[in-house]
ROROLO-41392 format. One record per residue (C-alpha): residue in three letters; x, y, z. Coordinates in steps of 0.2 Angstrom, whole numbers, plus 5000, padded with zeros to 4 digits. Each point is the difference from the previous one (the first is absolute). Example, Ala and Ser with C-alpha at 12.3 -4.5 7.8 and 13.67 -1.06 7.14 Angstrom:
  residuo    c1    c2    c3
      ala  5062  4978  5039
      ser  5006  5017  4997
***
This chain:
  residuo    c1    c2    c3
      unk  4999  4999  5000
      unk  5007  5018  4996
      unk  5005  5011  5016
      unk  4987  5009  5008
      unk  4994  5017  4996
      unk  5001  5013  5015
      unk  4984  5002  5007
      unk  5005  5020  5003
      unk  5001  5000  4982
      unk  4982  4997  4995
      unk  4990  5009  5014
      unk  4985  5006  4993
      unk  4997  4989  4984
      unk  4989  4988  5000
      unk  5006  4981  5004
      unk  4996  4989  4986
      unk  4985  4989  5004
      unk  4984  4992  4994
      unk  4984  4996  5010
      unk  5002  4980  4998
      unk  4986  4990  5004
      unk  5009  4994  5015
      unk  5001  5017  5010
      unk  4981  5000  4998
      unk  4995  4983  5003
      unk  5013  5003  5015
      unk  4994  5015  5006
      unk  4981  4996  5001
      unk  5004  4983  5010
      unk  5010  5010  5012
      unk  4986  5013  5001
      unk  4989  4986  5008
      unk  5008  5006  5015
      unk  4991  5015  5000
      unk  4984  4988  4996
      unk  5002  4992  5018
      unk  5004  5017  5008
      unk  4984  5008  4990
      unk  4989  4985  5005
      unk  5005  5003  5018
      unk  4995  5019  5001
      unk  4984  4997  4992
      unk  4993  4984  5009
      unk  5004  5007  5018
      unk  4989  5015  5000
      unk  4985  4991  4993
      unk  5002  4984  5013
      unk  5002  5012  5015
      unk  4982  5007  4996
      unk  4991  4981  4997
      unk  4991  4997  5016
      unk  5003  4981  5001
      unk  5020  5005  4999
      unk  4995  5012  5015
      unk  4988  4989  5008
      unk  5016  4986  5002
      unk  5015  5011  5003
      unk  4995  5019  5006
      unk  4982  4997  5008
      unk  5002  5017  5010
      unk  5003  5008  4981
      unk  4984  4991  4995
      unk  4989  5008  5014
      unk  5005  5017  4997
      unk  4997  4997  4980
      unk  4982  4998  5005
      unk  4997  5013  5013
      unk  4987  5013  4993
      unk  5008  5015  5010
      unk  5019  4993  4998
      unk  5010  5016  4995
      unk  5001  4999  4980
      unk  5016  5003  4999
      unk  5006  4987  5017
      unk  4991  4983  4994
      unk  5016  4992  4995
      unk  5013  5007  5013
      unk  5008  4985  5007
      unk  5020  4996  5000
      unk  5000  4984  4998
      unk  4987  5001  4985
      unk  5013  5012  4994
      unk  5014  4988  5005
      unk  4993  4987  4988
      unk  5005  5013  4985
      unk  5014  5006  5008
      unk  5011  4986  5005
      unk  5003  4993  4983
      unk  5010  5017  4996
      unk  5009  5000  5016
      unk  5006  4984  4995
      unk  5004  5004  4981
      unk  5011  5014  5009
      unk  5012  4989  5007
      unk  4999  4988  4985
      unk  5003  5012  4988
      unk  5016  5002  5010
      unk  5004  4982  5000
      unk  4998  4999  4981
      unk  5014  5014  4998
      unk  5011  4987  5005
      unk  4993  4986  4991
      unk  4998  5011  4984
      unk  5017  5002  5000
      unk  5007  4985  5006
      unk  4991  4987  4992
      unk  4991  5010  4986
      unk  4984  5010  4995
      unk  4992  4983  4993
      unk  5001  4989  5016
      unk  4993  5015  5011
      unk  4985  5002  4989
      unk  4997  4980  5002
      unk  5003  5002  5017
      unk  4986  5014  5001
      unk  4989  4988  4992
      unk  5002  4985  5013
      unk  4998  5012  5014
      unk  4983  5006  4993
      unk  4993  4986  4995
      unk  5003  4993  5018
      unk  4992  5017  5007
      unk  4984  4995  4989
      unk  4998  4983  5006
      unk  5002  5007  5020
      unk  4986  5012  4997
      unk  4987  4988  4991
      unk  5001  4989  5014
      unk  5003  5012  5014
      unk  4988  4995  5015
      unk  5006  5014  5012
      unk  5008  5017  4997
      unk  5018  4994  5005
      unk  4999  4988  4986
      unk  4994  5015  4989
      unk  5012  5012  5004
      unk  5013  4988  4997
      unk  4993  4996  4983
      unk  5001  5018  4997
      unk  5020  5002  5007
      unk  5003  4986  4987
      unk  4992  5009  4987
      unk  5010  5017  5005
      unk  5016  4990  4996
      unk  4994  4994  4986
      unk  4996  5020  4995
      unk  5018  5004  5006
      unk  5008  4989  4991
      unk  4991  5004  4981
      unk  5001  5017  5003
      unk  5017  5001  5002
      unk  5005  4989  4987
      unk  4988  5003  4986
      unk  5002  5017  4995
      unk  5019  4999  5002
      unk  4998  4984  4989
      unk  4990  5009  4987
      unk  5011  5017  5000
      unk  5015  4990  4997
      unk  4996  4989  4987
      unk  4988  5015  4990
      unk  5008  5009  4985
      unk  5002  5019  5007
      unk  4987  5007  4987
      unk  4987  4988  5008
      unk  5005  4998  5015
      unk  4984  5011  5007
      unk  4986  4990  4991
      unk  5009  4983  5005
      unk  5001  5006  5019
      unk  4982  5007  4999
      unk  4994  4981  4996
      unk  5004  4996  5020
      unk  4988  5015  5005
      unk  4987  4993  4986
      unk  5001  4983  5008
      unk  4995  5008  5017
      unk  4987  5010  4994
      unk  4992  4984  4990
      unk  5004  4991  5017
      unk  4987  5014  5009
      unk  4988  4999  4986
      unk  4999  4980  5001
      unk  5001  5002  5019
      unk  4984  5011  5000
      unk  4991  4990  4988
      unk  5002  4983  5010
      unk  4995  5009  5016
      unk  4985  5007  4992
      unk  4995  4981  4995
      unk  5007  4992  5017
      unk  4990  5011  5010
      unk  4984  4991  4996
      unk  5008  4983  5004
      unk  4995  4998  5019
      unk  5009  4997  5012
      unk  5016  4996  4991
      unk  5001  5012  4986
      unk  5014  5009  5008
      unk  5011  4982  4999
      unk  4997  5001  4983
      unk  5007  5018  4998
      unk  5014  4997  5011
      unk  5005  4984  4992
      unk  5000  5007  4981
      unk  5017  5007  5006
      unk  5007  4983  4997
      unk  4996  5004  4979
      unk  5012  5012  4995
      unk  5014  4993  5012
      unk  4998  4984  4992
      unk  5001  5010  4983
      unk  5018  5009  5007
      unk  5006  4985  5004
      unk  4999  4989  4986
      unk  5004  5017  4989
      unk  5014  5003  5010
      unk  5010  4983  4996
      unk  5000  5006  4980
      unk  5005  5016  5000
      unk  5020  5005  4999
      unk  5012  5007  5012
      unk  5004  5021  4998
      unk  5018  5002  4992
      unk  5003  5010  5012
      unk  4995  4988  5014
      unk  5012  4986  4991
      unk  5015  5013  4999
      unk  4999  5007  5015
      unk  5000  4981  5007
      unk  5016  4994  4990
      unk  4989  4992  4986
      unk  5009  5011  4985
      unk  4999  4989  4986
      unk  4981  4995  5004
      unk  4996  5019  5003
      unk  5006  5005  4984
      unk  4992  4986  4991
      unk  4984  5005  5008
      unk  5003  5020  4995
      unk  5002  4994  4983
      unk  4983  4990  5000
      unk  4988  5011  5010
      unk  5007  5016  4989
      unk  4999  4992  4983
      unk  5016  5006  4993
      unk  5019  4994  5001
      unk  5006  5018  5002
      unk  4999  5002  5019
      unk  5017  5004  5005
      unk  4997  5016  5007
      unk  4986  4995  5009
      unk  5008  4985  5009
      unk  5015  5012  5003
      unk  4989  5010  5012
      unk  4995  4987  5009
      unk  5017  4993  5002
      unk  5007  5016  5006
      unk  4986  5001  5012
      unk  5000  4981  5007
      unk  5019  5006  5003
      unk  4997  5013  5012
      unk  4985  4992  5007
      unk  5012  4985  5005
      unk  5013  5011  5008
      unk  4986  5008  5011
      unk  4986  4997  5013
      unk  4983  5006  4992
      unk  4993  5003  5016
      unk  5017  5010  5005
      unk  5001  5009  4982
      unk  4979  5005  5000
      unk  5003  5012  5015
      unk  5015  5011  4992
      unk  5000  5018  4993
      unk  4998  4992  4982
      unk  4988  4988  5003
      unk  4988  5013  5010
      unk  4990  5006  4986
      unk  4994  4984  4994
      unk  4996  4994  5016
      unk  4991  5015  5005
      unk  4990  5001  4985
      unk  4997  4981  5000
      unk  4992  5002  5019
      unk  4990  5015  4997
      unk  4992  4994  4984
      unk  4995  4984  5008
      unk  4995  5009  5016
      unk  4990  5013  4993
      unk  4992  4986  4987
      unk  4991  4993  5016
      unk  4995  5016  5008
      unk  4989  5004  4984
      unk  4988  4993  5010
      unk  4998  4985  4986
      unk  4999  4986  5012
      unk  4985  5006  5009
      unk  4991  4997  4984
      unk  5009  4984  4997
      unk  4999  4992  5017
      unk  4984  5006  5006
      unk  4989  5006  4986
      unk  4987  4991  5004
      unk  4999  5004  5018
      unk  5001  5019  4993
      unk  4987  4998  4989
      unk  4989  4993  5014
      unk  5004  5015  5011
      unk  4993  5013  4988
      unk  4982  4989  4998
      unk  5002  4985  4987
      unk  4995  4982  5005
      unk  5012  4986  5000
      unk  4995  4994  4983
      unk  5002  5018  4993
      unk  5017  5006  5009
      unk  5007  4983  4991
      unk  4994  5004  4985
      unk  5005  5017  5001
      unk  5020  4993  5005
      unk  4999  4990  4984
      unk  4998  5015  4988
      unk  5014  5010  5008
      unk  5010  4985  4999
      unk  4996  5000  4982
      unk  5003  5016  4999
      unk  5018  4997  5008
      unk  5004  4988  4988
      unk  4994  5009  4984
      unk  5010  5016  5005
      unk  5016  4990  5003
      unk  5000  4996  4980
      unk  4998  5018  4999
      unk  5019  5002  5008
      unk  5006  4985  4991
      unk  4999  5009  4983
      unk  5004  5018  5007
      unk  5016  4998  5013
      unk  5013  4997  4986
      unk  4993  5014  4990
      unk  4996  5014  5012
      unk  5011  4996  5013
      unk  5000  4994  5019
      unk  4999  5019  5007
      unk  4986  5005  4989
      unk  4988  4986  5004
      unk  5004  5003  5019
      unk  4997  5018  5001
      unk  4983  4999  4991
      unk  4994  4985  5011
      unk  5005  5009  5016
      unk  4988  5014  4995
      unk  4987  4989  4994
      unk  5001  4991  5017
      unk  5000  5017  5011
      unk  4986  5005  4991
      unk  4989  4984  5004
      unk  5005  4998  5017
      unk  4994  5018  5005
      unk  4984  4998  4991
      unk  4996  4984  5009
      unk  5005  5006  5015
      unk  4988  5016  4998
      unk  4985  4989  4995
      unk  5003  4988  5015
      unk  5003  5016  5012
      unk  4984  5007  4994
      unk  4987  4985  4997
      unk  5007  4987  5012
      unk  4998  5004  5019
      unk  5001  4985  5012
      unk  4984  4990  5001
      unk  4990  5007  4983
      unk  5001  4992  4983
      unk  5009  5008  4985
      unk  4987  5006  4987
      unk  5002  4988  4984
      unk  5003  5013  4988
      unk  5014  5006  5010
      unk  5007  4983  5004
      unk  5000  4994  4983
      unk  5012  5018  4996
      unk  5012  4992  5014
      unk  5000  4984  4989
      unk  5004  5010  4985
      unk  5013  5010  5010
      unk  5009  4984  5004
      unk  5001  4996  4984
      unk  5008  5014  4993
      unk  5011  4999  5015
      unk  5004  4981  4996
      unk  5004  5006  4981
      unk  5011  5014  5004
      unk  5011  4987  5011
      unk  5000  4985  4989
      unk  5010  5010  4986
      unk  5012  5010  5011
      unk  5003  4997  5018
      unk  4993  4980  5000
      unk  5013  4993  4985
      unk  5014  5015  4999
      unk  5004  4995  5020
      unk  5006  4983  4997
      unk  5008  5006  4983
      unk  5009  5015  5004
      unk  5008  4992  5017
      unk  5005  4983  4989
      unk  5009  5010  4987
      unk  5009  5014  5010
      unk  5012  4992  5009
      unk  5018  4991  4994
      unk  5005  4984  5002
      unk  5010  5002  5015
      unk  4986  5008  5011
      unk  4984  4992  4990
      unk  4997  4985  5011
      unk  5002  5012  5016
      unk  4991  5014  4993
      unk  4986  4992  4994
      unk  4998  4991  5017
      unk  4999  5017  5008
      unk  4987  5005  4986
      unk  4990  4985  5001
      unk  5001  4999  5019
      unk  4995  5018  5001
      unk  4985  4996  4989
      unk  4994  4985  5010
      unk  5003  5009  5017
      unk  4988  5015  4997
      unk  4988  4987  4993
      unk  5000  4993  5016
      unk  4998  5015  5007
      unk  4986  5006  4991
      unk  4991  4983  5000
      unk  5002  5000  5020
      unk  4995  5017  5001
      unk  4988  5004  4987
      unk  4980  4992  5008
      unk  5007  5011  5017
      unk  5004  5015  4991
      unk  4982  5001  4991
      unk  4995  4997  5017
      unk  5006  5016  5008
      unk  5005  5011  4986
      unk  4985  4994  4989
      unk  5000  5012  4983
      unk  5017  5008  5005
      unk  5008  4983  4995
      unk  4998  5005  4982
      unk  5007  5017  5003
      unk  5013  4992  5009
      unk  5006  4990  4986
      unk  4999  5016  4988
      unk  5012  5007  5009
      unk  5011  4985  4998
      unk  4997  5001  4980
      unk  5006  5020  5001
      unk  5017  4994  5007
      unk  5000  4987  4986
      unk  4997  5013  4986
      unk  5015  5011  5007
      unk  5011  4985  5002
      unk  4997  4993  4984
      unk  5002  5022  4993
      unk  5017  5005  5007
      unk  5009  4981  5005
      unk  4996  4986  4990
      unk  5010  5000  4982
      unk  4992  4993  4985
      unk  5006  4982  4997
      unk  4991  4996  4983
      unk  5010  4989  4986
      unk  5018  5000  5010
      unk  5007  4984  5002
      unk  5001  4993  5018
      unk  5018  5001  5001
      unk  5001  5018  4993
      unk  4988  5006  5012
      unk  5013  5010  5010
      unk  5009  5008  4988
      unk  4986  5005  4991
      unk  4986  5004  5012
      unk  5007  5004  5017
      unk  5017  5008  4996
      unk  4989  5011  4989
      unk  4986  5005  5012
      unk  5002  5018  5007
      unk  5000  4996  5019
      unk  5008  4981  4999
      unk  5015  5002  4990
      unk  5009  5007  5015
      unk  5001  4983  5007
      unk  5010  4996  4986
      unk  5014  5012  5000
      unk  5012  4987  5008
      unk  4995  4986  4989
      unk  5011  5000  4985
      unk  5008  4986  4994
      unk  5019  4999  4994
      unk  5002  4996  4980
      unk  5012  4986  5008
      unk  4986  4992  5012
      unk  4989  5000  4986
      unk  5012  4992  4989
      unk  5005  4988  5013
      unk  4981  4993  5002
      unk  4998  4999  4981
      unk  5016  4989  4999
      unk  4992  4989  5012
      unk  4983  4999  4991
      unk  5009  4996  4984
      unk  5011  4987  5010
      unk  4983  4992  5007
      unk  4993  5000  4984
      unk  5014  4990  4991
      unk  5001  4987  5013
***
């Protein structure tokens, strides 16, 4: 093989690559990790609104729900009921930390396999639960599966995708999340009529996406980055040629090899806290925290509960959840077709503005028309559902998919596993906090809860405008030079990060020698 081309000499030029069938198929299979995650998000809210489920595990909530004079905002305020939903995300936070090591030491593919197995065990425990301890144990296993999947899948897709199509392919993960939520809402609507074990069918359905992911993950390729990182250089080069559909992969291979050489010499968890790694770490964590504080999971987790609060019956509230789930899935398709055309920042800014308007409008209607014990007028209740749909649409084509996409593409290889763990871990921790606190917040803050999230959306808008660089179309291993070093604020963190020509030449020679072996 001819001597490899210096990566620095090619910065700014598009890397040779085709959108191969294998990349598309592998991305779709891996994205079924999102289907697992989405199904669980959608299923929990519907199950917690089912009387049969409440009678068995939360009889106190069942009593409160059916008291005519119970405060509209406080019917479901119960820490154990919230724990049923939130415990999964506490386990996912810890699991994502473990997965950051398995991704590096074992590879992205084995980590995805483990995610499917943990999720399968959790589904089995939940469907056969006879007491609250067994139910929560199942949720914890599901959480481990979610943590492993959310750590590995976006990284996997980002690493195998050509830069030109990385945004659209990575959004497949979010698209499958939304489809999972929609399927869960449809399942809940059907099983709510199956007394007294409909909730078991709903919870047991989580085994289906887990099985699909398990079988599919055995067939996908490992990423070239992971192979080269673990010393399987020749296999990594062959895989790179295969997934790119071209023979001329010298420059991309060189960039990956340079990054792996740097990564080998340093601990990912030590390097991630250094000054030059701070921009990616701060932005990765912030975008994931802000994603959750849009308030989206208030809708996704507790949509049936929320709609029952404003006066809908059980069937009507579940049907409304199906509608919002459908809007969520369709709107995410919009992101697939626009993210690589208009860029990440445009969609994030537009989405934040749209969600601010809908949160404030929802809060205002509730403040005016939903008191402690009355029933909201039907036309205004329908208006709230419409506003929720607009809110979900705004999230679905912006902060929903782009939180996962941007966090998976901004970290250089030497900090990728650690940096992405802090991003995913922050997301899971905030999801846990919101899931555990929302019903209590709704009871005490009432309509003010929606203005609370609107303030966070204003912060998200400001953060995107001022501190987030555009990453559209930039090869993942050129992100530092082409995005961060040119950003008005973050560029100061790289003033002392200039390699000498001798250092670059040494790495290039090593890459050439490895390739010749």
